[in-house]
C-alpha positions as CSV (number, residue, x, y, z in Angstrom):
1,M,0.0,0.0,0.0
2,P,1.4,3.5,-0.9
3,K,2.7,5.4,2.1
4,H,0.4,8.4,1.5
5,V,-2.6,6.1,1.6
6,R,-1.4,4.1,4.6
7,S,-1.0,7.3,6.6
8,F,-4.7,7.9,6.4
9,T,-6.2,4.4,6.5
10,S,-4.0,2.1,8.7
11,I,-5.2,0.3,11.8
12,D,-2.9,2.6,13.9
13,V,-4.5,5.7,12.4
14,L,-8.0,4.5,13.1
15,A,-6.9,3.6,16.7
16,V,-6.0,7.3,17.2
17,E,-9.6,8.2,16.2
18,H,-11.0,5.6,18.6
19,E,-8.9,6.9,21.5
20,I,-10.1,10.5,20.7
21,V,-13.7,9.3,20.8
22,D,-13.1,7.6,24.1
23,H,-11.7,10.8,25.6
24,L,-14.7,12.8,24.2
25,A,-17.4,10.4,25.4
26,T,-15.8,10.1,28.9
27,R,-15.6,13.9,29.2
28,A,-19.1,14.4,27.9
29,E,-20.4,12.0,30.6
30,A,-18.4,13.9,33.3
31,K,-19.4,17.3,31.9
32,T,-15.8,18.4,31.6
33,I,-15.9,19.4,28.0
34,T,-17.8,22.1,26.1
35,V,-18.0,22.4,22.3
36,I,-18.8,25.8,20.7
37,E,-19.5,26.0,17.0
38,G,-20.6,29.0,15.1
39,A,-20.4,30.6,11.6
40,A,-17.9,33.2,10.6
41,G,-18.7,36.4,12.3
42,V,-20.9,35.2,15.2
43,G,-18.6,36.4,17.9
44,K,-16.7,33.3,19.0
45,T,-13.7,35.4,20.1
46,A,-15.9,37.7,22.2
47,R,-17.4,34.7,23.7
48,L,-13.9,33.4,24.7
49,A,-13.1,36.8,26.3
50,A,-16.2,36.6,28.4
51,T,-15.4,33.0,29.4
52,R,-11.9,34.1,30.6
53,E,-13.5,36.7,32.9
54,R,-15.8,34.0,34.4
55,A,-12.8,31.7,34.8
56,I,-10.8,34.4,36.7
57,A,-13.8,35.1,38.9
58,A,-13.9,31.4,39.8
59,G,-10.2,31.5,40.7
60,R,-9.1,29.5,37.6
61,R,-6.9,30.1,34.6
62,M,-7.6,29.8,31.0
63,V,-5.0,28.7,28.5
64,V,-5.7,28.9,24.7
65,V,-4.1,26.8,22.0
66,T,-4.4,27.5,18.3
67,P,-3.1,25.7,15.2
68,T,-0.4,28.3,14.5
69,L,1.8,30.7,16.5
70,K,0.4,33.6,14.5
71,A,-3.2,32.7,15.5
72,A,-2.0,32.4,19.1
73,Q,-0.6,35.9,19.1
74,V,-3.9,37.2,17.7
75,A,-5.9,35.2,20.3
76,E,-3.8,36.5,23.2
77,G,-4.3,40.1,22.1
78,A,-8.1,39.7,21.6
79,I,-8.9,37.4,24.6
80,G,-6.2,38.3,27.1
81,A,-5.4,34.7,28.1
82,A,-2.1,33.0,27.8
83,S,-2.0,31.6,24.3
84,Y,0.2,29.1,22.5
85,S,0.4,27.2,19.3
86,A,-0.7,23.6,20.0
87,A,2.7,22.4,19.0
88,S,4.4,24.8,21.4
89,L,2.3,23.9,24.4
90,L,2.7,20.1,23.8
91,H,6.4,20.5,23.3
92,Q,6.7,22.3,26.7
93,H,4.9,19.4,28.3
94,G,7.3,16.9,26.8
95,F,5.5,15.6,23.7
96,R,7.8,14.9,20.8
97,W,7.2,13.8,17.2
98,D,9.2,13.1,14.1
99,E,8.7,13.6,10.3
100,D,7.1,10.1,10.1
101,G,4.4,11.0,12.6
102,R,5.8,8.9,15.5
103,W,5.1,10.5,18.9
104,S,6.9,10.1,22.2
105,R,7.1,11.7,25.6
106,V,10.1,13.0,27.6
107,D,10.5,14.7,31.0
108,S,9.8,18.4,30.8
109,A,9.4,21.6,32.8
110,P,6.9,23.9,31.1
111,D,6.8,27.6,31.6
112,V,4.6,28.8,34.5
113,S,2.1,30.3,32.2
114,A,1.8,27.1,30.2
115,R,1.1,24.8,33.2
116,L,-2.3,23.4,33.7
117,L,-3.8,22.7,37.1
118,R,-6.9,20.9,38.1
119,G,-10.0,22.9,37.1
120,D,-8.1,25.2,34.7
121,L,-9.7,25.6,31.2
122,L,-7.8,24.5,28.1
123,V,-9.4,26.1,25.1
124,V,-8.6,24.7,21.6
125,D,-9.5,27.5,19.2
126,E,-10.0,26.8,15.5
127,A,-10.5,23.2,16.6
128,G,-11.6,22.2,13.1
129,M,-8.0,22.8,11.9
130,V,-6.3,20.6,14.5
131,D,-5.1,17.2,13.3
132,Q,-6.0,14.0,15.2
133,D,-2.5,13.3,16.6
134,T,-2.3,16.8,18.1
135,A,-5.9,16.5,19.4
136,R,-5.1,13.1,21.1
137,A,-2.1,14.6,22.8
138,L,-4.0,17.7,24.0
139,L,-6.8,15.4,25.4
140,R,-4.2,13.3,27.2
141,L,-2.6,16.4,28.7
142,A,-6.0,17.6,29.9
143,D,-6.7,14.3,31.5
144,E,-3.4,14.2,33.2
145,T,-3.8,17.7,34.7
146,Q,-7.6,17.3,35.2
147,A,-8.2,20.4,33.2
148,L,-11.5,21.3,31.7
149,V,-11.6,21.4,27.8
150,M,-13.4,23.7,25.4
151,L,-13.3,23.2,21.7
152,V,-14.2,26.2,19.5
153,G,-14.6,26.3,15.7
154,D,-16.7,25.7,12.7
155,R,-16.8,22.5,10.6
156,H,-17.7,24.5,7.5
157,Q,-14.4,26.4,7.5
158,L,-10.9,25.0,6.6
159,P,-10.0,21.5,7.8
160,A,-6.8,20.2,9.3
161,V,-3.7,19.7,7.2
162,G,-3.6,15.9,7.7
163,R,-6.1,13.7,9.4
164,G,-8.9,15.9,10.8
165,G,-12.5,15.7,11.8
166,V,-11.8,16.3,15.5
167,L,-14.5,19.0,15.8
168,D,-17.1,16.8,14.1
169,L,-16.2,13.9,16.4
170,A,-16.7,16.1,19.4
171,I,-20.1,17.2,18.2
172,R,-21.1,13.7,17.4
173,Y,-20.0,12.0,20.6
174,A,-20.6,14.8,23.1
175,P,-23.8,16.2,21.6
176,D,-25.3,17.4,25.0
177,R,-22.1,19.5,25.5
178,V,-22.5,21.5,22.3
179,Q,-23.5,25.1,22.0
180,Q,-24.3,26.4,18.5
181,L,-23.8,30.1,18.3
182,D,-26.1,32.1,15.9
183,G,-26.6,35.7,15.0
184,V,-23.9,36.8,12.6
185,R,-22.6,40.2,13.7
186,R,-19.5,40.8,11.6
187,F,-21.0,42.3,8.5
188,K,-22.2,45.9,8.1
189,D,-25.1,44.7,5.8
190,P,-27.6,42.3,7.4
191,R,-28.5,40.9,4.0
192,Y,-24.9,39.9,3.5
193,A,-25.0,38.1,6.8
194,E,-27.9,36.0,5.5
195,L,-26.0,35.3,2.3
196,S,-22.9,34.2,4.3
197,L,-25.0,31.6,6.1
198,Q,-26.2,30.3,2.8
199,M,-22.6,30.0,1.6
200,R,-21.8,28.2,4.7
201,S,-24.4,25.5,4.2
202,G,-24.1,25.4,0.4
203,A,-27.9,25.9,0.1
204,Q,-29.3,27.6,-3.0
205,A,-25.8,28.4,-4.4
206,G,-27.3,29.6,-7.7
207,E,-29.6,32.1,-6.0
208,V,-26.7,33.3,-3.8
209,F,-24.6,33.8,-7.0
210,D,-27.5,35.9,-8.6
211,D,-27.8,38.0,-5.5
212,L,-24.0,38.7,-5.2
213,L,-23.8,39.5,-9.0
214,A,-26.6,42.0,-8.6
215,R,-24.8,43.6,-5.6
216,G,-21.6,43.9,-7.6
217,E,-19.9,41.4,-5.4
218,I,-19.0,38.9,-8.2
219,V,-16.7,40.1,-11.0
220,I,-16.4,38.1,-14.2
221,H,-13.0,38.3,-16.0
222,A,-12.3,37.3,-19.6
223,S,-8.9,35.7,-18.8
224,D,-6.7,34.7,-15.9
225,V,-4.2,37.4,-16.7
226,E,-6.9,40.0,-16.5
227,R,-8.1,38.6,-13.1
228,T,-4.5,38.5,-11.8
229,R,-3.8,42.1,-12.7
230,R,-7.1,43.2,-11.1
231,L,-6.4,41.3,-7.9
232,A,-2.9,42.7,-7.8
233,A,-4.2,46.2,-8.1
234,E,-6.5,45.6,-5.1
235,A,-3.7,44.0,-3.1
236,S,-1.3,46.8,-3.9
237,V,-3.5,49.3,-1.9
238,G,-3.8,47.0,1.1
239,K,-7.0,45.1,0.5
240,L,-7.1,41.4,1.5
241,V,-6.7,39.1,-1.5
242,V,-7.3,35.4,-1.1
243,A,-6.3,32.8,-3.7
244,D,-6.3,29.0,-3.8
245,T,-2.7,28.0,-4.5
246,R,0.7,29.3,-3.6
247,E,1.4,29.7,-7.4
248,Q,-1.6,32.0,-7.8
249,V,-0.5,33.9,-4.7
250,G,3.0,34.2,-6.1
251,R,1.8,35.7,-9.4
252,I,-0.5,38.2,-7.6
253,N,2.3,39.2,-5.3
254,A,4.7,39.8,-8.2
255,F,2.2,42.0,-10.0
256,A,1.4,44.0,-6.9
257,H,5.1,44.6,-6.2
258,R,5.6,45.8,-9.8
259,I,2.6,48.2,-9.5
260,R,4.1,49.7,-6.3
261,K,7.6,49.9,-7.8
262,A,6.2,51.7,-10.9
263,T,4.6,54.3,-8.6
264,G,7.8,54.7,-6.6
265,E,6.4,53.2,-3.4
266,V,8.9,50.4,-3.2
267,D,12.4,49.6,-4.3
268,E,14.3,46.4,-4.9
269,Q,17.2,45.7,-2.5
270,V,16.9,41.9,-1.8
271,L,16.7,38.8,-3.9
272,T,15.3,35.8,-1.9
273,A,16.2,32.2,-2.5
274,A,12.8,31.7,-4.1
275,G,13.6,34.4,-6.7
276,E,11.4,37.2,-5.3
277,R,12.7,40.8,-5.4
278,L,11.6,42.9,-2.5
279,G,12.7,46.0,-0.5
280,V,11.6,49.0,1.4
281,G,7.9,49.7,1.1
282,D,6.9,46.1,0.5
283,T,4.5,44.0,2.6
284,I,6.1,40.7,3.5
285,A,5.4,37.6,5.5
286,T,7.8,35.7,7.7
287,R,7.4,32.0,6.9
288,R,9.2,30.3,9.8
289,N,8.8,30.7,13.5
290,D,12.1,32.1,14.9
291,R,12.6,32.8,18.6
292,D,15.8,34.8,18.0
293,A,14.1,37.1,15.6
294,N,10.9,37.0,17.6
295,V,8.7,36.4,14.5
296,A,6.0,33.8,13.7
297,N,5.1,31.9,10.5
298,R,2.6,33.9,8.3
299,E,3.1,37.1,10.4
300,L,2.8,40.2,8.2
301,W,5.3,43.1,8.2
302,F,6.0,46.3,6.4
303,V,9.6,46.8,5.3
304,V,11.0,50.0,6.8
305,S,14.6,49.8,5.8
306,C,17.3,47.5,4.4
307,D,20.9,47.3,5.5
308,R,23.2,44.8,3.7
309,G,20.5,42.3,3.3
310,A,19.0,42.7,6.8
311,L,15.5,44.1,6.9
312,T,13.9,46.3,9.6
313,V,10.2,45.6,9.6
314,R,7.2,46.9,11.4
315,G,4.0,45.0,12.2
316,E,1.3,44.6,14.8
317,A,3.8,43.1,17.2
318,G,6.2,46.0,16.9
319,T,9.5,46.5,15.1
320,R,11.9,43.6,14.3
321,V,15.2,43.3,12.5
322,L,15.4,40.2,10.3
323,P,19.0,38.9,9.6
324,P,20.1,38.4,6.0
325,D,20.1,34.6,6.2
326,Y,16.5,34.6,7.4
327,V,15.4,37.1,4.8
328,R,16.9,35.0,2.0
329,R,15.3,31.7,3.1
330,D,12.1,32.5,5.0
331,V,10.6,35.8,3.8
332,E,8.2,36.3,0.9
333,L,6.0,39.0,-0.5
334,A,2.5,39.0,1.2
335,Y,0.1,41.2,-0.8
336,A,-2.1,38.1,-1.3
337,T,-2.5,34.9,0.7
338,T,-4.2,31.5,0.6
339,A,-7.4,30.8,2.6
340,Y,-5.3,29.2,5.3
341,G,-3.5,32.4,5.8
342,A,-6.7,34.4,5.8
343,Q,-8.8,32.3,8.2
344,G,-9.3,34.2,11.5
345,A,-8.7,37.6,9.9
346,T,-11.3,40.4,9.8
347,V,-10.8,43.3,7.4
348,T,-12.8,46.0,5.7
349,E,-12.7,44.5,2.3
350,S,-11.8,41.1,0.8
351,H,-11.3,40.0,-2.8
352,V,-11.4,36.2,-3.5
353,L,-10.1,34.2,-6.5
354,V,-12.7,31.5,-7.2
355,G,-11.9,28.8,-9.7
356,E,-11.3,25.2,-10.4
357,H,-9.1,24.7,-7.3
358,S,-11.6,26.4,-5.0
359,G,-13.4,24.3,-2.4
360,A,-16.5,25.2,-0.5
361,A,-14.6,25.8,2.7
362,S,-11.9,28.0,1.2
363,A,-14.5,30.1,-0.8
364,Y,-16.6,30.5,2.3
365,V,-13.6,31.6,4.4
366,G,-12.5,34.1,1.8
367,M,-16.0,35.5,1.3
368,T,-16.5,36.2,5.0
369,R,-13.4,38.2,5.9
370,G,-14.6,41.6,5.0
371,R,-16.9,43.6,7.2
372,E,-18.1,45.9,4.5
373,R,-17.4,44.1,1.2
374,N,-16.4,40.7,-0.1
375,V,-15.9,40.2,-3.9
376,A,-15.5,37.0,-5.8
377,H,-13.4,37.0,-9.0
378,I,-14.2,34.4,-11.6
379,V,-12.8,33.7,-15.1
380,A,-15.7,32.7,-17.3
381,E,-17.0,33.0,-20.9
382,S,-20.5,34.1,-19.7
383,I,-22.6,34.7,-16.7
384,D,-24.1,31.2,-17.1
385,D,-20.6,29.7,-17.1
386,A,-19.6,31.7,-14.0
387,R,-22.8,30.7,-12.2
388,K,-22.1,27.0,-13.0
389,Q,-18.5,27.4,-11.6
390,W,-19.9,29.0,-8.5
391,C,-22.4,26.2,-7.9
392,D,-19.7,23.5,-8.6
393,V,-17.4,25.1,-5.9
394,F,-20.1,25.1,-3.2
395,A,-21.2,21.5,-4.2
396,R,-17.7,20.1,-3.4
397,D,-16.9,18.2,-0.2
398,R,-17.9,20.7,2.6
399,A,-16.1,19.3,5.6
400,D,-13.3,17.2,6.9
401,L,-15.1,14.6,9.0
402,G,-12.3,12.2,9.7
403,P,-11.3,8.6,8.6
404,A,-14.6,7.1,9.8
405,H,-16.6,9.4,7.6
406,A,-14.1,8.8,4.8
407,R,-14.8,5.0,5.1
408,V,-18.5,5.6,4.8
409,T,-18.1,7.9,1.8
410,A,-15.8,5.3,0.1
411,T,-18.4,2.6,0.7
412,E,-21.1,4.7,-0.8
413,A,-19.0,5.5,-3.8
414,I,-18.2,1.8,-4.3
415,E,-21.9,1.0,-4.1
416,R,-22.7,3.8,-6.6
417,Y,-19.8,3.4,-9.1
418,G,-18.3,0.0,-8.4
419,P,-19.0,-3.3,-10.1
420,K,-22.5,-4.7,-9.4
421,T,-22.4,-7.4,-6.7
422,P,-25.1,-8.9,-4.6
423,R,-26.0,-6.6,-1.8
424,R,-25.2,-7.8,1.7
425,R,-28.0,-7.7,4.1
426,P,-27.3,-4.9,6.6
427,A,-26.4,-5.8,10.1
428,P,-29.1,-5.3,12.6
429,R,-28.9,-2.1,14.6
430,P,-28.2,-2.6,18.3
431,P,-30.9,-1.7,20.8
432,A,-31.0,1.9,22.0
433,E,-29.5,1.0,25.4
434,F,-26.3,-0.1,23.7
435,D,-25.8,3.1,21.7
436,S,-22.5,4.6,22.9
437,R,-23.4,8.1,21.9
438,P,-25.1,10.3,24.6
439,A,-28.5,11.8,23.7
440,A,-28.7,15.5,22.9
441,S,-30.0,17.8,25.6
442,P,-32.1,20.9,24.7
443,S,-30.4,23.0,27.4
444,A,-27.1,24.8,26.8
445,P,-24.2,23.2,28.7
446,S,-22.0,25.0,31.2
447,I,-18.2,24.6,31.4
448,G,-18.4,24.2,35.2
449,F,-17.6,27.7,36.5
């Protein structure tokens, strides 16, 4: 069996999912886990800030983990709680892993702010983007320290890079511990809030397209070059531009840099290992966490000055000096980004490349970043062609629901497209008293404060 297939389907992989389910079901019964799901813009971050205040009032601490260091920095600023990337917190608690996905544990002494005590609250933000190995380690850590757990996210946004489905498992196996947030607050126009919920569910995609086109929030281009130039023009003046692939992002970045160079807003003083030219006046991203430089992967910066290959940059975290070696290897232009770089951001206006590589989750994420305006850009021969492309995007797989869901989907595909064989009689369902999943409760759960 090919390695890339085995990594998603082996017995060991499924055992990880079963262990996660055991953790979730046990915590659901003990009422030591809460799951919060809500659409983009419902106020999940504000909810976490309020939860922190309740935790402090109860004499307990709240520690937040996120999929990336950049997201942790944003969370700490918005919520006020100690925040770490999931990898950083687990590493401090002795968890180790290699490139082949083998995990181990060593003795460790975590920072005081990273320690968890009995009754503390461990919040996993953007839980839908956490892979199963990381989730298993976090649940083990919470069990060891007797901490409470809160998972926060949205299954309709971007999935984990790797084996995911953790948030879906939590909602499935701890249903009476789930709080569904509603009431989208992010958008200036209430009608757009309604449209965003339709994009989230994939319902009536054609009608959504018609509404957005009438509102001027879908732009149809005659060619990919025309679309790239338009997106580069938007990006060059600071608007968020979201594309599907790194190649598309790279082309938009290069055009945006040229536009700003032509107007005298940037110069060219550095050539990176990837072949990008950049300099003073450019917007860049650091692409590797570096403690010495005090920068995070995907963190955005404005180049203030350049001295013999070293860049002085300014961002939300302050001013940094990036050494020449780091600049050559780990810096790139950042006028545009992929959906993974955009998730969690809230801006005034967003422009989204929608095409053959777009999925429902990435299109939904891109089209919900802007408070005042979100515009989709499609290359098509006609309005009907653009409408079909839009509907195709929102008909694609809408969520990462883990290996168990993949197994069911594969079975259904075999039934539908495979060779015709006699159908097996389905196994009888067990009586209700043997169902391992707890029944849903109409009342909203409390985390225990």
